[in-house]
C-alpha positions in Angstrom: 53.2 44.1 187.6 55.1 46.0 190.3 56.2 48.8 188.0 52.7 49.2 186.5 50.5 49.0 189.5 52.5 50.8 192.2 50.8 54.0 193.3 52.6 54.1 196.6 55.5 52.2 198.0 54.3 48.7 198.6 56.3 48.4 201.7 54.2 51.0 203.3 50.8 50.2 201.9 48.5 47.2 202.0 48.3 45.3 198.8 44.6 44.5 198.9 42.3 46.5 196.7 39.8 48.5 198.8 36.2 48.2 197.8 34.4 51.2 196.2 32.1 52.7 198.7 28.6 52.8 197.2 25.9 55.4 197.8 23.4 54.4 200.5 20.8 52.0 199.2 22.8 51.1 196.1 24.4 47.6 196.0 28.2 47.6 195.6 28.1 45.5 192.5 25.6 47.8 190.8 27.7 50.8 191.8 30.7 49.3 190.1 28.7 48.6 187.0 27.5 52.2 186.9 30.9 53.6 187.4 32.2 53.0 183.8 29.2 54.3 181.9 28.9 57.2 184.3 32.5 58.2 183.7 32.1 57.9 179.9 28.8 59.9 179.8 30.3 62.6 182.0 33.3 63.0 179.7 31.1 63.1 176.6 28.8 65.7 178.2 31.7 67.9 179.0 33.1 67.5 175.5 29.8 68.5 174.0 29.7 71.6 176.3 33.2 72.6 175.1 32.1 72.4 171.4 28.5 73.3 171.8 28.7 76.6 169.8 30.4 74.9 166.9 27.7 72.1 166.9 25.0 74.7 166.2 26.2 75.0 162.6 29.4 72.9 162.0 29.6 73.7 158.3 28.8 77.4 158.7 31.0 78.3 161.6 34.7 78.1 162.4 36.5 78.2 165.8 37.5 81.7 166.7 40.7 80.6 168.5 42.3 79.3 165.3 40.3 79.4 162.1 43.6 78.7 160.2 44.0 75.2 161.5 40.2 74.6 161.5 40.5 75.2 157.7 43.4 72.8 157.5 41.5 70.0 159.0 38.5 70.6 156.8 40.8 69.9 154.0 42.4 66.9 155.6 39.1 65.3 156.3 37.8 66.1 152.8 41.0 64.4 151.4 40.0 61.2 153.4 36.6 61.3 151.8 38.1 61.5 148.4 40.4 58.5 149.1 37.5 56.3 150.3 34.8 57.4 147.8 36.8 58.5 144.7 40.0 56.4 144.9 42.3 59.4 145.3 46.0 58.9 146.2 46.3 58.2 149.9 49.6 59.9 150.5 49.4 62.8 148.0 46.8 65.4 147.1 46.6 67.4 143.9 43.7 69.5 145.2 45.8 72.1 146.9 49.0 73.9 145.8 48.2 73.4 142.2 50.0 72.3 140.2 52.7 70.9 142.5 50.3 69.3 145.0 50.8 68.4 148.7 52.7 65.5 150.3 50.1 64.3 152.8 52.5 62.3 154.9 54.6 65.4 155.4 51.4 67.1 156.8 49.1 66.3 159.7 46.8 64.4 157.4 45.2 62.3 160.3 44.6 59.4 157.9 43.7 57.1 160.8 40.8 59.5 161.5 39.8 60.9 158.1 39.4 57.5 156.5 37.0 55.9 159.1 35.0 59.1 159.3 34.8 59.5 155.5 31.1 58.4 155.4 30.2 61.2 157.7 32.2 63.7 155.6 30.6 62.4 152.5 27.0 62.7 153.8 27.1 65.6 156.2 30.2 67.6 155.2 33.8 68.1 156.5 32.6 70.7 159.1 30.5 68.0 160.8 33.4 65.6 160.8 35.7 68.2 162.4 33.2 68.9 165.2 32.6 65.2 165.7 36.3 64.4 165.9 37.0 67.2 168.3 34.2 66.1 170.6 35.1 62.5 170.5 38.8 63.3 170.8 38.3 65.1 174.1 35.9 62.5 175.5 37.8 59.6 174.1 41.1 60.7 175.4 39.6 61.2 178.9 38.0 57.8 178.6 41.1 56.0 177.5 43.1 57.5 180.5 40.3 56.4 182.8 40.6 52.9 181.4 44.3 52.9 182.1 44.0 54.5 185.6 41.3 52.0 186.6 43.9 49.3 186.2 46.7 51.2 188.0 44.9 52.7 191.0 42.3 51.3 193.4 39.6 53.9 193.5 37.2 54.6 190.6 37.0 58.3 191.7 40.7 58.6 191.5 40.7 57.1 188.0 37.9 59.4 186.9 39.7 62.5 188.2 42.9 61.5 186.3 40.9 60.9 183.1 39.1 64.2 183.5 42.4 66.1 183.8 44.1 64.2 180.9 41.2 64.8 178.6 40.2 68.4 179.6 43.4 70.0 180.9 43.9 73.6 179.6 46.3 72.2 177.0 43.7 69.9 175.6 41.0 72.5 175.5 43.3 75.0 173.9 44.2 72.6 171.1 40.5 71.8 170.6 40.4 75.3 168.9 41.2 73.4 165.7 44.0 70.9 166.3 42.1 67.6 165.6 45.5 65.7 165.7 46.4 66.8 169.2 42.9 66.4 170.7 42.7 62.8 169.6 45.1 61.2 172.0 43.0 58.1 172.8 45.7 55.7 171.6 48.4 57.1 173.9 47.2 55.3 177.2 47.1 52.0 175.3 50.6 52.6 174.1 51.7 53.3 177.7 49.9 50.2 178.9 51.6 47.9 176.3 55.0 49.4 177.0 54.7 48.8 180.8 53.4 45.3 180.3 56.5 44.3 178.3 58.2 43.5 181.5 55.8 40.6 182.2 56.8 37.0 181.2 55.4 35.8 177.9 54.7 39.3 176.5 57.6 39.7 174.1 55.9 38.6 171.0 52.2 39.4 171.8 53.0 42.6 173.6 55.5 43.7 171.0 53.0 43.1 168.2 50.3 45.0 170.0 52.7 47.9 170.7 53.9 48.0 167.1 50.4 48.2 165.7 49.5 50.9 168.2 52.6 52.9 167.1 51.4 52.6 163.4 48.0 53.8 164.4 49.4 56.8 166.2 51.7 57.7 163.3 48.6 58.2 161.2 47.0 60.3 163.9 49.8 62.5 165.0 53.6 61.8 164.9 54.4 64.6 167.3 52.3 63.1 170.0 54.1 59.7 169.4 57.5 61.4 169.8 56.4 63.1 173.0 55.1 59.8 174.4 58.3 58.0 173.5 60.4 60.7 175.2 58.3 60.7 178.3 58.3 56.9 178.5 62.1 56.8 178.0 62.7 59.2 180.9 60.2 57.3 183.1 61.6 53.9 182.4 65.2 55.0 183.0 64.3 56.9 186.2 62.3 53.9 187.5 65.1 51.4 186.6 67.7 53.5 188.5 65.5 53.4 191.6 64.5 49.8 191.3 67.7 48.2 190.0 67.0 44.7 191.1 63.6 44.7 189.4 65.2 46.2 186.3 67.9 43.5 186.2 65.3 40.8 186.2 63.1 42.1 183.4 65.3 44.2 181.1 66.0 41.5 178.6 62.4 40.7 177.8 61.5 44.4 178.0 64.1 45.3 175.4 63.1 42.2 173.3 59.5 43.4 173.3 60.5 46.8 172.2 62.5 45.2 169.4 59.5 43.3 168.2 57.4 46.5 168.3 60.1 48.3 166.3 60.3 45.6 163.7 56.5 45.5 163.3 56.1 49.3 163.1 59.2 49.7 160.9 58.0 47.2 158.4 54.5 48.7 158.1 55.7 52.3 158.1 58.8 51.9 155.9 57.1 53.2 152.7 55.0 55.9 154.3 58.0 57.3 156.2 60.1 57.2 153.1 57.4 59.1 151.3 57.2 61.7 154.1 60.9 62.5 154.1 62.0 61.9 150.5 59.0 62.0 148.1 58.0 65.2 146.3 56.6 67.8 148.7 58.9 66.7 151.6 60.8 69.4 153.5 63.5 69.8 156.2 63.2 71.8 159.4 60.5 74.3 160.4 59.8 77.8 159.0 60.7 79.3 162.4 63.7 79.3 164.8 63.5 77.0 167.8 63.2 79.9 170.2 60.1 81.4 168.6 57.4 79.2 170.0 58.4 78.3 173.6 56.8 78.0 176.9 56.8 81.2 179.0 57.8 80.4 182.6 55.0 82.5 184.0 52.4 80.6 182.0 52.5 77.8 184.6 50.7 79.9 187.2 48.3 81.7 184.8 44.8 80.5 183.8 44.1 79.8 180.2 41.7 81.8 178.1 39.2 79.0 178.0 39.4 78.1 181.7 36.6 79.4 184.0 39.1 81.7 185.8 40.9 82.6 182.6 41.8 86.2 181.7 42.3 86.5 177.9 44.4 89.6 178.1 46.8 88.1 180.7 46.9 84.7 179.0 47.7 86.3 175.6 50.8 87.9 177.1 52.4 84.6 178.1 51.1 82.2 175.4 52.1 81.4 171.9 48.5 81.4 170.6 45.0 80.4 171.7 45.8 76.8 170.5 49.1 76.5 172.3 48.3 77.1 176.0 50.1 74.0 177.0 50.6 74.7 180.7 48.4 77.3 182.4 47.9 75.2 185.6 47.2 78.1 187.9 48.9 78.8 191.2 46.6 76.6 193.3 47.4 73.6 191.1 51.2 74.3 191.4 50.9 74.4 195.2 48.8 71.2 195.1 51.4 69.5 193.0 54.0 70.1 195.7 51.6 68.7 198.3 50.9 65.6 196.1 54.5 64.9 195.6 55.0 65.0 199.3 52.2 62.5 199.7 53.7 60.2 197.0 57.4 60.7 197.6 58.0 57.1 198.7 56.6 55.9 195.4 59.3 55.2 192.8 56.6 55.5 190.1 55.6 59.0 191.3 59.1 60.1 191.4 59.8 58.8 187.9 56.5 60.4 186.6 57.5 63.7 188.2 61.0 63.6 186.6 59.6 62.8 183.2 57.2 65.8 183.5 60.0 68.1 184.6 62.3 67.1 181.8 59.7 67.7 179.2 58.7 71.0 180.8 62.3 72.2 180.7 62.5 71.2 177.0 59.4 73.2 176.3 61.1 76.3 177.7 63.3 76.3 174.6 67.0 77.3 174.2 66.7 80.4 176.4 64.4 81.2 179.3 61.4 83.4 178.5 59.6 85.2 181.4 56.5 87.4 180.9 57.1 87.6 177.2 60.7 88.7 177.5 63.8 86.6 176.5 66.1 86.6 179.5 69.1 85.3 177.6 69.6 82.6 180.2 70.6 79.4 178.3 68.7 76.2 178.8 69.5 72.6 177.9 67.2 72.4 174.8 69.7 74.7 173.1 72.1 71.7 172.9 69.6 69.5 171.0 67.4 72.0 169.2 68.9 71.2 165.8 68.8 67.4 166.2 66.8 65.8 163.3 63.2 65.1 164.2 63.4 67.4 167.2 63.9 70.3 164.8 60.4 69.6 163.4 58.6 70.2 166.7 57.0 73.3 168.0 59.0 73.4 171.2 56.2 74.6 173.6 54.3 71.4 172.8 56.7 69.4 174.9 54.7 70.8 177.9 51.7 68.9 176.8 53.4 65.8 178.2 53.9 67.6 181.5 50.2 68.5 181.6 49.2 64.9 181.0 51.6 63.7 183.7 49.9 66.1 186.2 46.8 64.0 185.6 48.8 60.8 186.5 49.8 62.4 189.8 46.3 63.5 190.5 45.0 60.0 190.0 47.7 58.6 192.3 47.3 61.2 195.0 43.5 60.9 195.0 43.9 57.1 195.4 46.5 57.6 198.1 44.4 60.1 200.2 41.8 57.4 201.0 44.3 55.9 203.5 44.8 59.2 205.4 42.8 60.3 208.5 39.5 62.0 207.9 40.6 65.7 208.5 43.5 65.3 206.0 41.1 63.8 203.4 38.8 66.7 203.8 41.6 69.2 203.4 42.9 67.3 200.3 39.5 67.3 198.6 39.0 70.9 199.4 42.4 71.8 198.0 41.8 69.7 194.9 38.5 71.5 194.3 40.2 74.9 194.6 42.8 73.8 192.1 40.5 72.1 189.6 37.4 74.3 189.4 39.1 77.4 188.0 40.7 75.4 185.2 37.4 73.7 184.1 36.7 74.6 180.4 34.3 77.1 179.0 32.6 76.6 175.5 35.0 77.5 172.8 34.1 80.7 170.9 33.3 80.6 167.2 32.9 83.0 164.3 30.4 82.8 161.5 31.7 81.9 158.1 30.0 83.1 154.9 27.9 80.4 153.2 29.2 78.9 149.9 28.1 81.0 146.9 25.6 79.4 144.6 28.3 79.5 141.9 29.7 76.5 143.8 26.7 74.9 145.4 24.8 74.8 142.1 27.8 73.4 140.2 28.1 76.4 137.8 31.8 76.3 138.3 32.0 73.1 136.2 31.3 75.2 133.1 34.7 76.9 133.6 36.8 74.4 135.4 37.0 71.3 133.3 38.9 68.2 134.6 42.6 69.0 134.9 41.8 72.7 135.4 41.7 74.7 138.7 39.6 77.4 140.3 41.7 80.3 141.4 40.1 82.2 144.4 41.3 85.7 145.1 42.8 86.4 147.6 44.7 83.2 147.0 44.9 80.8 150.0 48.0 81.1 152.2 49.0 80.8 155.8 47.5 84.0 157.1 45.0 85.2 154.4 42.7 83.9 151.8 41.6 80.8 153.7 38.1 81.2 152.4 39.2 79.7 149.1 40.6 76.7 150.8 37.4 76.3 152.8 35.4 76.5 149.6 37.4 73.6 148.2 37.1 71.5 151.3 33.3 72.0 151.8 32.8 71.2 148.1 34.4 67.8 148.6 37.6 68.8 146.9 35.8 68.4 143.5 38.1 71.2 142.2 41.7 72.1 142.9 43.0 75.5 144.0 46.5 77.0 143.9 48.3 78.0 147.1 47.0 77.0 150.5 47.9 76.6 154.1 50.0 73.4 154.4 53.6 72.3 155.1 55.9 72.0 152.1 59.3 73.1 150.8 59.9 76.8 150.7 61.3 77.1 147.2 62.2 73.7 145.7 64.6 72.4 144.6 67.0 75.0 145.8 65.5 75.6 149.3 63.6 72.7 150.9 63.3 74.3 154.3 59.8 73.8 155.6 57.2 76.5 154.8 53.5 77.0 155.7 52.5 78.0 152.2 53.2 77.5 148.5 56.3 78.9 146.9 55.5 82.5 146.0 54.7 83.4 142.4 54.7 86.9 140.9 50.9 87.1 140.5 50.3 86.0 144.0 52.8 88.6 145.3 51.1 91.4 143.3 47.5 90.6 144.4 48.6 90.1 148.0 50.2 93.6 147.9 46.9 95.1 146.7 45.0 93.3 149.5 47.5 94.3 152.2 48.0 98.0 151.3 44.8 98.9 149.4 46.7 100.6 146.6 46.2 100.2 142.8 49.4 99.1 141.1 50.7 100.5 137.8 50.7 97.3 135.7 53.4 96.6 133.2 53.8 94.2 130.3 55.9 92.0 132.7 53.1 91.8 135.2 50.6 90.7 132.5 53.1 88.1 131.1 53.7 86.8 134.6 50.0 86.5 135.1 49.7 84.3 131.9 52.6 82.2 133.1 51.2 81.7 136.5 47.7 80.9 135.3 49.2 78.3 133.0 51.2 76.9 135.9 48.1 76.7 138.0 46.1 75.2 135.1 43.5 77.9 135.7 40.0 77.7 134.3 38.5 80.6 136.2 39.5 83.3 138.6 36.9 84.1 141.3 36.9 87.0 143.7 35.9 86.0 147.2 33.0 88.2 148.2 33.7 90.6 151.1 37.5 90.4 150.6 39.6 93.1 152.1 40.0 95.9 149.4 37.8 93.7 147.2 37.0 96.6 144.8 40.7 97.3 144.2 41.3 93.6 143.7 38.5 93.5 141.1 39.9 96.5 139.2 43.4 95.1 139.3 42.3 91.7 138.0 40.3 93.3 135.2 43.4 95.3 134.1 45.8 92.4 134.6 43.7 89.8 132.7 42.5 92.2 130.0 38.8 91.4 130.5 35.8 92.2 132.7 34.3 89.7 135.1 30.8 88.2 135.0 28.7 88.2 138.1 27.6 84.5 138.4 26.1 82.8 141.4 27.0 85.6 143.8 30.7 86.0 142.8 32.7 87.8 140.1 34.2 85.4 137.7 37.0 85.9 135.1 37.0 83.2 132.4 40.8 82.6 131.8 40.7 79.3 129.9 42.2 80.9 126.9 45.0 82.6 128.9 46.2 79.4 130.6 47.2 78.1 127.2 49.7 75.5 128.2 48.7 73.8 131.4 51.3 71.2 132.5 50.4 67.6 131.9 
């Protein structure tokens, strides 16, 4: 287990594990027994603190940092509930983007989370499930890294600090603004553990099987995280093997054989889901943005994130992609401390390999050209050579830095373990420096915004009089990536009992001619018209073509009713336009204006 358990060079450090120093009057055995539950409870308490404002009304509030993705995961978890309780298709949903539907494997459907939590969604609503997964994701990720570190370092405090950083680093807290898939990384430490143990004798079949099953689990949580983990482990293993050639020569055959078993297991179980993701209806190729659009700004390394105690929102905004993508933001003290820690750990081949992996992924996150203080310098970077490689072209580039952030936690755990062997003055200096580096990046509660309650038209089931099975409810504004998300939220919090057109999801831009990835449904004339009214607040001069397009679009959507979302931007103009377009006045029912269009959608597709 040399490659797994080395925190410093064994030639310079004693091999014996030092005992944990208990508090005065507390037996050592009892102290050890309290360490694990104490660590878990501390992580859970901090996670609750981060999400406390959302917990006050999970179904009536959304996270202010990214209400777009909050809505996406409301839908994803509602889909899981329909699969478990209504027998819906696992890999496809017809409840969004009517009438084409959504390829769930081609989206962050988090099936490994939405299916187990389906009873909570069914009984308490998708909003409660989102809050619960975000909370348990932060705490569970920290706990899983603590579990791993407690096997790799000697001190429980060192393991706790490493877990604290890995679970609550600025990157993790920023993604907690709605990215359930990135917050739930609790499988990653177990994947790392199984990969490292493949070098042990007798682990080829057993270890390969365990690793393969963990890979399958992670695919159904978040494939991007799995890709990042694989890249980081690849760099780490190669870097370590170069430094420890003799060790590598002894174990490489069984290590590779174990990886082969894992690939066979995962490949067999994932063959159909991955085929469905890349080739079934609703699949797409590439991202709807160039590779240099969402990259890490070099200055972001020394700035504090918006949700850190020392964070400055205005400054962070200048050097970040969004509130959910602050993937570095270590602060200057932590950068200095990283240099000190590498000096402490330099004799460790593991530390050098970890640092190299973190540096490689950080450089990748900078994108094809260096960006500094929001300005593209034009200086070419290595990622430009691989930015169009399949799979890599599906990644938001700045997220590579999430690996770097996690590996900082590994170095913190190793250094905190190593410092116990230093003289007292140096230990005091280290802990003081660590406090100066860590305290400013501790998280604050995430901000929220209130969301309007569902209208009684929905909660009392009145919609069923207009939206028969096979028909859809058309909310206006129609749901899309930047506007109209209330309609998508309505559907999710109503258990996806009715389908809606449009939506915020990933799919082909304009199939079959253009299958480039897009964040919204292919544009239809009526959508474009109504969105123009919403955007500019002008009343259009409607023509026969506009009315004919409306009937065609309503038929394509299989519409039963058109409903104006209360409080919509330029809602009065939208109501006047809809009345003119549809040739009828609305009825005020259950707090919303409703246009009955069952007779206009005369030929809904089968």
